[in-house]
Structures are given as C-alpha cells and as structure tokens.
Backbone of each chain as ProteinMPNN parsed JSONL, in Angstrom:
{"seq_chain_A": "XXXXXXXXXXXXXXXXXXXXXXXXXXXXXXXXXXXXX", "coords_chain_A": {"N_chain_A": [[0.689, -1.115, 0.292], [0.064, 2.476, -0.858], [2.133, 5.065, 0.562], [0.887, 6.737, 1.483], [-1.355, 6.537, 0.383], [-2.163, 4.402, 3.248], [-1.652, 5.997, 4.747], [-3.943, 7.866, 4.37], [-6.045, 5.962, 4.58], [-5.976, 5.066, 7.058], [-6.468, 7.1, 8.765], [-9.257, 7.602, 8.25], [-10.097, 5.144, 9.516], [-9.341, 5.807, 11.73], [-11.463, 7.589, 12.824], [-13.833, 6.181, 11.995], [-13.936, 4.852, 14.223], [-14.804, 6.139, 16.569], [-16.887, 6.492, 18.615], [-19.815, 5.346, 21.152], [-19.307, 3.929, 23.522], [-17.252, 4.491, 24.678], [-13.544, 5.79, 25.812], [-12.107, 7.543, 25.924], [-11.802, 11.326, 25.168], [-10.129, 11.74, 23.669], [-6.867, 11.895, 21.03], [-3.371, 11.389, 20.445], [-2.152, 9.857, 18.116], [0.744, 8.629, 16.988], [3.259, 7.982, 14.749], [6.257, 6.052, 13.247], [7.924, 8.184, 11.164], [8.372, 7.717, 8.34], [6.492, 6.549, 7.152], [4.843, 8.168, 6.554], [5.717, 10.429, 4.296]], "CA_chain_A": [[-0.201, 0.375, 0.233], [1.146, 3.398, -1.086], [2.492, 5.703, 2.163], [-0.482, 8.267, 1.243], [-3.444, 5.826, 0.903], [-1.656, 4.408, 3.947], [-2.195, 7.429, 6.594], [-5.714, 8.043, 4.649], [-6.968, 5.069, 4.591], [-4.961, 5.877, 8.905], [-6.903, 8.678, 9.194], [-10.436, 7.483, 7.817], [-10.53, 4.928, 10.3], [-9.485, 6.606, 13.401], [-12.4, 8.643, 12.004], [-15.11, 5.92, 12.25], [-13.313, 4.451, 16.358], [-15.651, 7.278, 17.368], [-18.365, 5.104, 19.271], [-20.124, 6.237, 22.5], [-19.272, 3.336, 24.657], [-15.738, 4.587, 24.491], [-12.539, 5.567, 27.272], [-11.137, 8.529, 25.479], [-12.034, 12.562, 24.446], [-9.278, 12.251, 21.571], [-5.69, 11.413, 21.315], [-2.213, 12.273, 19.195], [-0.962, 8.286, 17.174], [2.6, 9.03, 16.855], [3.478, 6.895, 13.722], [7.245, 6.621, 12.482], [6.781, 8.636, 9.597], [8.889, 7.385, 7.257], [5.785, 5.963, 6.146], [3.971, 10.134, 6.045], [5.65, 11.533, 3.887]], "C_chain_A": [[0.994, 0.9, 0.01], [1.441, 4.203, 0.26], [0.881, 7.267, 1.847], [-1.551, 7.986, 1.394], [-2.873, 5.276, 2.116], [-2.786, 5.596, 5.084], [-3.807, 8.004, 5.95], [-6.438, 6.513, 4.646], [-7.629, 4.926, 6.721], [-6.046, 6.216, 9.361], [-8.502, 7.696, 9.075], [-11.221, 6.739, 9.346], [-10.153, 4.829, 11.994], [-10.825, 7.11, 13.184], [-13.436, 7.456, 12.775], [-14.742, 5.091, 13.671], [-14.307, 5.031, 16.547], [-17.239, 6.606, 17.794], [-18.931, 6.063, 20.841], [-20.194, 5.388, 23.931], [-17.414, 3.374, 24.814], [-14.723, 4.885, 25.744], [-11.736, 6.941, 27.561], [-11.364, 10.184, 24.998], [-10.977, 12.948, 22.945], [-7.521, 12.11, 22.342], [-4.444, 11.985, 19.966], [-2.49, 10.242, 18.716], [0.451, 8.906, 16.875], [3.638, 7.812, 16.545], [5.525, 7.286, 12.994], [7.002, 7.136, 10.68], [7.382, 8.872, 7.742], [7.876, 6.686, 6.019], [4.956, 7.39, 5.715], [3.838, 10.339, 5.626], [5.594, 11.35, 2.439]], "O_chain_A": [[2.155, 0.561, 0.24], [0.744, 3.775, 1.179], [0.375, 8.345, 2.157], [-2.482, 8.494, 2.019], [-3.219, 6.286, 2.727], [-3.845, 5.784, 5.682], [-4.687, 8.45, 6.687], [-7.661, 6.427, 4.761], [-8.69, 4.804, 7.333], [-6.587, 5.67, 10.323], [-8.739, 7.051, 10.096], [-12.162, 7.149, 10.025], [-10.501, 4.151, 12.961], [-11.387, 6.436, 14.047], [-13.828, 7.658, 13.924], [-15.788, 4.66, 14.156], [-15.148, 4.177, 16.829], [-18.308, 6.401, 17.22], [-18.493, 7.097, 21.344], [-20.732, 5.718, 24.987], [-16.62, 2.453, 25.007], [-14.999, 4.256, 26.766], [-11.119, 7.377, 28.533], [-10.765, 10.193, 23.923], [-10.951, 13.697, 21.968], [-7.112, 12.177, 23.501], [-4.618, 12.689, 18.972], [-3.254, 9.62, 19.454], [0.641, 10.021, 16.389], [4.361, 7.093, 17.235], [5.936, 8.33, 12.488], [6.399, 6.779, 9.668], [7.139, 9.522, 6.725], [8.06, 6.405, 4.834], [4.516, 7.551, 4.577], [2.704, 10.73, 5.348], [5.519, 12.328, 1.696]]}, "seq_chain_B": "XXXXXXXXXXXXXXXXXXXXXXXXXXXXXXXXXXXXXXXXXXXXXXXXXXXXXXXXXXXXXXXXXXXXXXXXXXXXXXXXXXXXXXXXXXXXXXXXXXXXXXXXXXXXXXXXXXXXXXXXXXXXXXXXXXXXXXXXXXXXXXXXXXXXXXXX", "coords_chain_B": {"N_chain_B": [[-5.664, 16.823, -0.126], [-5.33, 14.294, 2.446], [-6.474, 15.103, 4.77], [-8.14, 16.433, 4.64], [-9.905, 15.302, 2.424], [-10.657, 13.514, 3.863], [-12.315, 14.562, 6.301], [-14.395, 15.53, 3.53], [-15.228, 13.096, 2.985], [-16.762, 11.836, 6.107], [-18.459, 13.672, 5.761], [-18.272, 15.632, 8.497], [-16.951, 17.255, 11.512], [-14.222, 19.328, 10.587], [-11.614, 19.717, 12.044], [-11.317, 17.553, 12.898], [-9.497, 14.937, 12.2], [-6.681, 14.764, 12.67], [-3.356, 15.04, 10.415], [-0.279, 14.862, 10.671], [2.377, 14.953, 8.438], [5.055, 15.81, 8.746], [6.055, 15.498, 11.861], [5.074, 12.659, 12.146], [2.661, 12.953, 13.111], [-1.197, 11.319, 13.63], [-3.807, 13.243, 14.569], [-6.088, 12.78, 16.632], [-10.152, 13.529, 17.976], [-12.565, 12.955, 19.719], [-15.899, 12.853, 18.068], [-18.548, 15.366, 19.065], [-20.162, 14.867, 22.881], [-19.722, 11.685, 22.673], [-17.131, 9.256, 22.905], [-13.908, 7.517, 22.551], [-13.331, 5.119, 21.456], [-11.408, 2.165, 22.74], [-10.363, -0.026, 22.16], [-11.999, 0.085, 20.062], [-9.661, 1.404, 18.672], [-7.724, -0.031, 17.9], [-9.007, -2.633, 16.935], [-9.654, -1.276, 14.313], [-7.723, -0.443, 13.455], [-6.159, -1.99, 13.135], [-7.206, -3.684, 11.216], [-7.148, -2.547, 8.67], [-4.778, -3.492, 7.969], [-2.782, -2.004, 7.885], [0.816, -2.665, 8.818], [1.96, -4.969, 7.216], [4.643, -5.959, 5.949], [5.078, -2.93, 5.613], [6.635, -1.369, 7.126], [6.043, -0.007, 10.021], [5.814, 2.02, 12.494], [4.173, 1.66, 15.436], [5.043, 5.399, 17.497], [3.67, 5.855, 20.167], [0.727, 6.789, 22.205], [-1.098, 9.006, 22.683], [-3.389, 9.967, 24.638], [-7.026, 11.899, 26.063], [-8.261, 11.308, 28.838], [-11.27, 11.81, 30.374], [-12.941, 11.803, 33.871], [-13.604, 10.088, 36.749], [-10.268, 10.648, 39.184], [-9.054, 8.949, 41.573], [-7.609, 6.991, 44.802], [-7.247, 3.392, 44.934], [-7.32, 0.02, 45.557], [-4.812, 0.432, 46.709], [-3.271, 1.611, 44.105], [-3.508, 4.773, 41.727], [-5.957, 6.021, 40.064], [-8.501, 6.603, 36.633], [-10.629, 6.632, 37.082], [-13.562, 5.759, 34.313], [-16.837, 7.001, 33.294], [-20.156, 6.162, 33.706], [-19.639, 3.672, 33.028], [-17.648, 0.889, 33.448], [-15.005, 0.899, 33.178], [-11.735, 1.946, 34.11], [-8.488, 4.051, 33.853], [-5.368, 3.189, 35.29], [-3.266, 5.196, 36.818], [0.039, 6.338, 36.563], [4.089, 6.497, 36.137], [6.855, 7.835, 34.657], [9.512, 6.124, 33.122], [11.753, 6.829, 33.135], [13.636, 9.369, 33.467], [13.452, 13.526, 34.174], [10.441, 12.805, 33.437], [8.938, 12.897, 35.23], [7.329, 14.679, 36.827], [4.884, 15.103, 36.338], [3.13, 13.21, 37.009], [4.033, 13.462, 39.451], [3.153, 15.394, 40.437], [0.376, 14.883, 40.32], [-0.088, 13.992, 42.313], [0.065, 15.586, 44.415], [-1.361, 16.902, 43.691], [-4.034, 15.299, 44.675], [-3.903, 14.723, 47.252], [-3.94, 17.193, 48.634], [-6.722, 17.265, 47.843], [-7.721, 18.71, 45.96], [-9.642, 18.375, 42.71], [-9.305, 15.91, 40.784], [-9.746, 16.318, 36.747], [-9.56, 15.715, 35.113], [-7.823, 13.219, 32.561], [-4.126, 13.806, 30.388], [-2.003, 11.175, 28.818], [0.434, 8.666, 27.837], [-0.496, 6.246, 26.31], [0.513, 2.886, 27.905], [2.387, 0.076, 26.375], [1.706, 0.569, 24.419], [3.073, 0.314, 21.53], [5.662, 0.422, 19.742], [6.583, -2.606, 15.993], [3.977, -2.178, 14.28], [3.005, -4.292, 12.841], [3.226, -6.036, 14.648], [2.027, -5.16, 17.473], [-0.438, -4.923, 16.364], [-1.331, -7.904, 16.538], [-1.777, -8.424, 18.597], [-4.443, -7.459, 20.836], [-3.109, -5.42, 23.687], [-3.339, -5.132, 26.727], [-5.202, -5.039, 29.819], [-6.361, -3.866, 32.881], [-5.736, -0.498, 31.581], [-2.538, 1.201, 31.537], [-1.657, 4.428, 31.865], [0.791, 6.774, 31.601], [1.417, 9.686, 32.807], [0.849, 12.544, 31.632], [-0.376, 15.653, 31.662], [-2.88, 17.527, 33.572], [-5.61, 17.934, 34.552], [-7.208, 19.697, 36.548], [-10.869, 20.722, 38.712], [-12.159, 23.566, 38.825], [-12.216, 25.852, 41.431]], "CA_chain_B": [[-4.824, 16.629, 1.53], [-6.132, 13.311, 2.857], [-6.819, 15.303, 6.293], [-9.628, 16.818, 4.244], [-10.617, 13.886, 1.711], [-11.458, 12.31, 5.391], [-13.481, 15.522, 6.519], [-15.488, 15.994, 3.133], [-16.072, 11.649, 3.15], [-17.288, 11.512, 5.952], [-19.174, 14.938, 6.499], [-17.99, 16.0, 9.906], [-16.293, 18.973, 11.764], [-12.611, 18.907, 10.074], [-11.117, 19.26, 13.09], [-11.86, 15.535, 13.875], [-8.833, 14.026, 11.515], [-5.752, 16.048, 12.393], [-2.702, 14.879, 10.421], [1.102, 16.202, 10.355], [3.219, 14.34, 8.07], [6.665, 16.31, 9.552], [6.668, 14.899, 12.868], [4.816, 12.396, 12.148], [1.421, 11.909, 14.113], [-2.186, 11.657, 13.915], [-4.388, 13.663, 15.818], [-8.163, 12.776, 16.567], [-11.166, 13.657, 19.224], [-13.963, 12.251, 19.804], [-17.427, 13.853, 18.185], [-19.557, 15.76, 20.38], [-20.623, 13.688, 23.651], [-19.336, 10.511, 22.13], [-15.638, 9.045, 23.323], [-13.301, 6.494, 21.323], [-13.549, 3.277, 22.403], [-9.619, 1.961, 22.249], [-10.43, -1.46, 21.355], [-11.704, -0.005, 18.224], [-9.271, 1.65, 17.821], [-7.204, -0.928, 17.626], [-9.663, -2.986, 15.293], [-10.119, -0.641, 13.142], [-6.261, -0.069, 12.947], [-5.35, -3.881, 12.309], [-8.278, -4.024, 10.081], [-5.968, -1.694, 7.157], [-3.583, -4.464, 7.536], [-1.198, -1.308, 7.922], [1.561, -3.149, 9.441], [2.607, -6.056, 6.459], [5.941, -4.837, 5.018], [5.368, -1.841, 5.601], [7.605, -1.331, 8.719], [6.178, 1.283, 10.419], [6.087, 1.633, 13.745], [3.542, 3.769, 16.355], [6.153, 5.446, 18.704], [3.582, 6.296, 21.138], [-0.344, 6.792, 22.027], [-1.297, 10.058, 24.296], [-4.926, 10.578, 24.759], [-6.884, 12.527, 27.08], [-9.329, 11.222, 29.761], [-12.145, 12.805, 31.322], [-13.476, 10.806, 34.446], [-12.948, 10.935, 38.45], [-9.31, 10.208, 39.496], [-9.363, 8.315, 43.525], [-7.283, 5.754, 44.96], [-8.242, 2.418, 44.641], [-6.471, -1.36, 46.089], [-3.425, 0.644, 46.474], [-3.442, 2.889, 42.744], [-4.619, 5.676, 41.566], [-7.126, 4.968, 38.788], [-9.325, 7.306, 36.619], [-12.686, 6.168, 36.429], [-14.798, 6.328, 32.946], [-18.141, 8.302, 34.047], [-21.041, 5.335, 32.925], [-18.925, 2.833, 32.922], [-16.649, -0.17, 34.997], [-14.049, 0.549, 32.418], [-11.276, 2.775, 34.043], [-7.551, 3.133, 33.697], [-4.244, 2.91, 35.668], [-2.041, 6.693, 36.088], [1.543, 5.912, 36.439], [4.713, 7.258, 36.136], [7.468, 7.453, 33.355], [10.724, 5.652, 34.167], [12.213, 8.178, 32.426], [13.835, 10.422, 34.096], [12.715, 14.326, 34.298], [9.05, 12.578, 33.208], [8.421, 11.951, 36.337], [7.067, 15.59, 37.353], [3.579, 15.144, 35.788], [2.729, 11.966, 37.987], [4.18, 13.775, 41.043], [2.564, 16.753, 40.266], [-1.116, 15.108, 40.523], [-1.085, 13.014, 43.903], [0.095, 16.31, 45.136], [-2.952, 17.954, 43.664], [-5.265, 14.973, 45.123], [-2.779, 15.157, 48.103], [-4.172, 18.816, 48.918], [-7.965, 17.171, 47.645], [-7.688, 19.065, 44.494], [-11.011, 17.278, 41.873], [-8.416, 15.935, 39.518], [-11.372, 15.432, 36.162], [-9.302, 15.139, 32.884], [-6.122, 13.238, 32.634], [-3.741, 12.851, 29.442], [-0.936, 10.542, 29.229], [0.946, 7.782, 26.822], [-0.676, 4.457, 27.344], [1.573, 1.442, 27.964], [1.782, -0.498, 25.916], [0.547, 1.263, 22.811], [3.833, 1.228, 20.595], [6.794, -1.298, 18.705], [6.163, -2.693, 15.312], [2.366, -2.07, 13.899], [2.599, -5.541, 12.887], [3.562, -7.053, 16.491], [1.314, -4.298, 18.273], [-1.51, -4.853, 15.851], [-1.507, -9.12, 16.789], [-3.174, -8.916, 20.177], [-5.466, -5.633, 21.978], [-2.581, -4.6, 24.628], [-4.057, -6.457, 28.521], [-6.361, -4.465, 30.544], [-6.955, -2.07, 32.789], [-4.857, 0.433, 30.804], [-1.498, 2.704, 31.971], [-1.45, 5.512, 31.477], [1.888, 7.385, 32.658], [0.934, 10.868, 33.296], [2.006, 13.96, 30.983], [-0.868, 16.655, 32.304], [-3.952, 17.036, 33.781], [-6.225, 19.458, 34.561], [-8.424, 19.908, 38.068], [-12.305, 21.131, 38.837], [-12.171, 24.979, 38.662], [-13.498, 26.119, 42.584]], "C_chain_B": [[-5.997, 15.701, 1.509], [-7.155, 14.149, 3.876], [-8.623, 15.744, 5.526], [-10.882, 16.068, 2.679], [-11.142, 13.642, 3.245], [-12.632, 13.096, 4.775], [-14.619, 15.618, 5.575], [-15.937, 14.592, 2.555], [-17.105, 11.309, 4.257], [-18.223, 12.747, 6.999], [-19.26, 15.367, 7.986], [-16.928, 17.686, 9.662], [-14.501, 18.185, 11.342], [-11.734, 18.783, 10.79], [-11.172, 18.003, 13.536], [-10.528, 15.765, 13.544], [-7.584, 14.889, 11.96], [-4.466, 15.355, 11.606], [-1.551, 15.245, 9.524], [2.443, 14.727, 9.833], [4.804, 14.56, 8.29], [6.454, 15.345, 10.651], [5.226, 13.99, 13.112], [3.399, 11.7, 13.408], [0.084, 13.022, 13.361], [-2.847, 12.164, 15.342], [-6.143, 13.398, 15.595], [-8.537, 13.349, 17.929], [-12.606, 13.096, 18.113], [-15.116, 13.192, 19.481], [-18.259, 14.253, 19.13], [-20.107, 14.772, 21.14], [-20.342, 12.039, 23.354], [-17.558, 10.297, 23.162], [-14.973, 7.879, 22.46], [-12.804, 5.579, 22.27], [-11.735, 2.491, 21.694], [-9.172, 0.836, 21.704], [-10.977, -1.48, 20.21], [-10.951, 0.734, 17.413], [-8.314, 0.915, 17.327], [-7.717, -2.236, 16.905], [-9.173, -2.558, 14.634], [-8.528, -0.083, 11.872], [-6.153, -1.954, 12.351], [-6.692, -4.205, 10.722], [-7.614, -3.399, 8.637], [-4.754, -2.742, 7.144], [-1.864, -3.213, 7.187], [0.498, -1.457, 7.684], [2.417, -4.268, 8.073], [3.551, -5.031, 5.312], [5.637, -3.743, 4.428], [6.563, -0.779, 6.592], [7.452, -0.257, 9.189], [5.832, 0.909, 11.991], [4.903, 2.658, 14.917], [4.742, 3.549, 17.437], [5.234, 5.431, 19.91], [0.967, 6.604, 20.789], [-0.676, 8.147, 23.294], [-2.775, 10.049, 23.935], [-4.989, 11.546, 26.152], [-8.064, 12.056, 27.933], [-10.202, 11.389, 30.828], [-12.601, 12.18, 32.413], [-13.285, 11.234, 36.261], [-11.575, 10.012, 39.029], [-9.227, 9.928, 41.457], [-8.073, 7.252, 43.38], [-7.413, 4.753, 44.837], [-7.197, 1.411, 44.874], [-4.716, -0.717, 45.345], [-2.557, 1.518, 44.897], [-3.909, 3.839, 42.937], [-5.257, 5.522, 39.816], [-8.152, 6.19, 38.432], [-10.173, 6.46, 36.016], [-13.678, 6.818, 35.8], [-16.115, 6.539, 33.324], [-19.118, 6.985, 32.943], [-20.393, 3.97, 32.666], [-17.982, 1.73, 33.253], [-15.591, 0.181, 33.999], [-13.415, 1.802, 33.608], [-9.27, 2.368, 34.012], [-6.517, 3.435, 35.274], [-3.108, 4.391, 35.759], [-0.86, 5.721, 36.944], [2.265, 6.65, 36.152], [5.813, 6.962, 35.011], [8.431, 6.747, 34.417], [11.306, 5.918, 33.571], [12.654, 9.551, 33.016], [13.967, 11.883, 33.347], [11.217, 14.389, 33.206], [8.288, 12.604, 34.442], [7.492, 13.454, 37.155], [5.406, 15.789, 37.386], [2.517, 14.588, 36.835], [3.083, 12.417, 39.713], [3.506, 15.088, 41.049], [1.449, 16.475, 41.2], [-1.158, 14.397, 41.678], [-0.599, 14.121, 44.321], [-1.021, 17.108, 45.073], [-4.264, 16.755, 44.949], [-5.199, 14.566, 45.977], [-3.848, 16.456, 49.251], [-5.425, 18.517, 48.179], [-8.261, 17.966, 47.228], [-8.887, 17.456, 43.85], [-9.842, 16.739, 40.702], [-9.646, 14.948, 38.206], [-10.574, 14.7, 34.761], [-6.82, 14.888, 33.718], [-5.54, 12.778, 31.118], [-2.318, 12.166, 29.427], [-0.991, 9.29, 27.877], [0.113, 6.134, 27.368], [-0.183, 3.0, 27.053], [1.622, 0.756, 27.436], [1.546, -0.308, 24.56], [2.144, 1.867, 22.033], [4.222, 0.174, 20.066], [5.079, -0.823, 16.688], [4.971, -2.235, 14.763], [2.129, -3.655, 13.462], [2.827, -6.215, 14.082], [1.973, -6.322, 17.005], [-0.196, -4.848, 17.89], [-2.193, -6.513, 16.039], [-2.646, -8.97, 17.366], [-3.237, -7.148, 20.943], [-4.275, -6.095, 22.842], [-3.647, -5.421, 26.249], [-5.039, -5.025, 29.119], [-6.205, -4.794, 31.594], [-5.221, -1.774, 32.19], [-4.467, 1.575, 31.7], [-1.57, 3.339, 31.755], [-0.114, 6.878, 31.981], [1.482, 9.306, 32.184], [1.554, 11.964, 32.386], [1.378, 15.406, 31.658], [-1.884, 15.679, 33.276], [-4.049, 18.034, 34.43], [-7.096, 18.923, 36.449], [-9.606, 20.491, 37.552], [-11.772, 22.456, 39.655], [-13.111, 25.144, 39.949], [-14.381, 26.714, 42.369]], "O_chain_B": [[-7.102, 15.866, 0.992], [-8.372, 13.967, 3.863], [-9.769, 15.429, 5.846], [-12.013, 16.29, 2.248], [-12.36, 13.661, 3.424], [-13.399, 12.934, 3.825], [-15.741, 15.758, 6.062], [-16.863, 14.605, 1.743], [-18.132, 10.707, 3.944], [-18.524, 12.793, 8.192], [-20.346, 15.411, 8.565], [-16.523, 18.489, 8.823], [-13.917, 17.141, 11.633], [-10.896, 17.912, 10.559], [-11.024, 17.639, 14.703], [-9.976, 16.624, 14.231], [-7.604, 15.976, 11.382], [-4.159, 14.584, 12.516], [-1.531, 15.671, 8.369], [3.077, 13.927, 10.522], [5.65, 13.694, 8.067], [6.717, 14.189, 10.318], [4.387, 14.327, 13.948], [3.239, 10.693, 14.098], [0.007, 14.172, 12.929], [-2.672, 11.843, 16.518], [-6.994, 13.709, 14.762], [-7.736, 13.622, 18.824], [-13.143, 12.956, 17.014], [-15.421, 14.121, 20.229], [-18.675, 13.484, 19.996], [-20.571, 13.793, 20.556], [-20.972, 11.247, 24.055], [-17.064, 11.141, 23.909], [-15.707, 7.344, 21.628], [-12.182, 5.427, 23.321], [-11.234, 2.418, 20.572], [-8.152, 0.59, 21.06], [-10.846, -2.372, 19.371], [-11.067, 0.922, 16.202], [-7.975, 1.2, 16.179], [-6.883, -2.906, 16.296], [-8.194, -3.084, 14.103], [-8.298, 0.279, 10.717], [-6.106, -2.648, 11.335], [-6.725, -4.816, 9.654], [-7.737, -4.033, 7.589], [-3.877, -2.701, 6.282], [-0.741, -3.347, 6.7], [1.24, -0.852, 6.91], [3.645, -4.223, 8.128], [3.403, -4.121, 4.497], [5.764, -3.444, 3.241], [7.028, 0.353, 6.456], [8.311, 0.614, 9.052], [5.648, -0.198, 12.496], [4.859, 3.873, 15.109], [5.235, 2.561, 17.98], [5.817, 5.001, 20.905], [0.249, 6.591, 19.789], [-0.473, 8.091, 24.507], [-3.124, 10.147, 22.759], [-4.108, 11.903, 26.934], [-9.087, 12.629, 27.556], [-9.936, 11.152, 32.006], [-13.092, 11.257, 31.762], [-12.955, 12.292, 36.796], [-11.738, 8.822, 39.299], [-9.362, 10.789, 42.327], [-7.616, 6.795, 42.332], [-8.383, 4.873, 44.089], [-6.083, 1.739, 44.465], [-3.964, -0.994, 44.41], [-1.382, 1.883, 44.866], [-4.609, 4.118, 43.91], [-4.869, 4.971, 38.786], [-8.678, 6.818, 39.352], [-10.352, 5.861, 34.955], [-14.388, 7.77, 36.123], [-16.323, 5.578, 34.064], [-18.892, 6.857, 31.74], [-20.994, 3.238, 31.88], [-16.984, 2.451, 33.276], [-14.948, -0.867, 34.036], [-14.246, 2.582, 34.072], [-8.73, 1.264, 34.083], [-7.082, 3.892, 36.267], [-2.269, 4.594, 34.882], [-0.971, 4.74, 37.68], [1.782, 7.724, 35.793], [5.715, 5.883, 34.427], [8.419, 6.671, 35.645], [11.774, 4.905, 33.052], [12.017, 10.603, 32.974], [14.42, 11.889, 32.203], [10.861, 15.326, 32.492], [7.091, 12.33, 34.536], [6.955, 13.127, 38.213], [4.788, 16.446, 38.224], [1.524, 15.122, 37.33], [2.636, 11.956, 40.763], [3.523, 15.713, 42.11], [1.218, 17.06, 42.258], [-2.271, 14.131, 42.13], [-0.787, 13.823, 45.501], [-1.553, 17.788, 45.95], [-5.058, 17.228, 45.762], [-6.145, 13.824, 46.241], [-4.252, 16.318, 50.405], [-5.668, 19.542, 47.542], [-9.226, 18.481, 47.793], [-8.974, 16.28, 44.206], [-9.69, 17.455, 39.713], [-10.162, 13.835, 38.306], [-10.776, 13.81, 33.935], [-5.842, 15.35, 34.307], [-6.03, 11.813, 30.532], [-1.462, 12.72, 30.117], [-1.961, 9.022, 27.168], [0.177, 5.359, 28.322], [-0.491, 2.231, 26.143], [0.623, 0.089, 27.707], [1.197, -1.164, 23.748], [2.489, 3.04, 21.892], [3.552, -0.839, 19.863], [4.124, -0.126, 16.345], [5.244, -1.055, 14.984], [1.063, -4.188, 13.767], [2.234, -7.291, 14.15], [0.922, -6.952, 16.888], [-1.023, -5.159, 18.746], [-3.391, -6.627, 15.778], [-3.83, -9.161, 17.087], [-2.496, -6.24, 21.319], [-4.241, -7.325, 22.868], [-4.584, -6.219, 26.25], [-5.379, -4.119, 28.358], [-5.887, -5.973, 31.749], [-4.146, -2.368, 32.268], [-5.126, 2.422, 32.303], [-1.644, 3.122, 30.545], [-0.421, 7.803, 32.734], [1.368, 9.74, 31.038], [2.758, 12.207, 32.467], [2.152, 16.242, 32.124], [-1.974, 14.5, 33.619], [-3.213, 18.837, 34.843], [-7.311, 17.882, 37.07], [-9.703, 20.8, 36.365], [-11.177, 22.47, 40.733], [-14.301, 24.829, 39.939], [-15.25, 26.862, 43.229]]}, "name": "protein", "num_of_chains": 2, "seq": "XXXXXXXXXXXXXXXXXXXXXXXXXXXXXXXXXXXXXXXXXXXXXXXXXXXXXXXXXXXXXXXXXXXXXXXXXXXXXXXXXXXXXXXXXXXXXXXXXXXXXXXXXXXXXXXXXXXXXXXXXXXXXXXXXXXXXXXXXXXXXXXXXXXXXXXXXXXXXXXXXXXXXXXXXXXXXXXXXXXXXXXXXXXXX"}
C-alpha cells in the first residue's frame, strides 16, 4: 500500500472508531514518519 | 490533502482528524458527546493491515480521558464515567518525565478534584504488525503527562 494511501486509510478508520462507549476524548498517534511523507 | 478528503467523505468537523506528516502524528478527537473506544481503535487499525510490509512503527499513543481520579487498591485510577472501565495512572520510567504524576498526587493530597488526565498508553508502541496482532492488556496504564483539576 502506498504511504499516502496508507495514512489516508488510517485517518478514515480513526474517524470511524468514534463510538459512544469509549474511554477517551481524543488523542495523538505518533507513527514513524518514514511512511507518512 | 488526506485530512480534507477524510473530512469531506464523512461530513464531519474538519478538525476531527489532523495529520501532521512532518511530525508523524495523527491527532483525533471524539465527536461531540462521544468517546473513542481504544479497543475499536486497535481493531480498526488492524483491519487496515497497515503493518504488513510497511515497517511502520507506533512510537506512542497519547490520549486524554475524563473521569473521576481516586486511589483504589494501592493504585491511582481514573474511572470512566458510566462504565466499569478505568485507567491505572502511573509514572514515567524516564528521568525528567516524572513531574506530572508527582504533581497529580500532590493535587490529590491537597483534596483537589482531578477531572481529566492526558497520558501515554502503556504498551501501545512498537512495530505495527507485532502490536496489531493482539490487543494490549487491561486495565490500561496511562503514563501521566498532564492533568486538569476542577475549577473551584
């Protein structure tokens, strides 16, 4: 999977993860950025 | 832009997911009135198969949780409202990063009400493929980096 597409897919899934019975109001994922550029 | 594309696709607040390629961070926050479930976050990232062959690594996951912070069973816990879920709050094992947890304990000792904690989730790091194979254990431990107290 190309890096750009990978990060886009990750963003979409993060968004879809928002549900009513969770635990956190938000957060930050820090990923090694070699695959984000 | 990936972030803009995401926002358009899901008709959401454009600030919901912010990706900083330079810093290697993806910032997210729950929709109004909701909370993000870390189990589902793990499951969703696993479903992308992002780890396969990419060499990607999760450096850390930092989250903010709101709730009631109190001592229990020789631990300091943040209990998530409306559920039995809680985080065990802890200290960093890195020199120079222990001040936030110490300050939190001092605040509790003064009788202040801690209502929100920001910290890194213990065990949420490493190679994506390895990390995504199994959901890290519970109760989750948060290495405290910041917190907020109720306004008097």
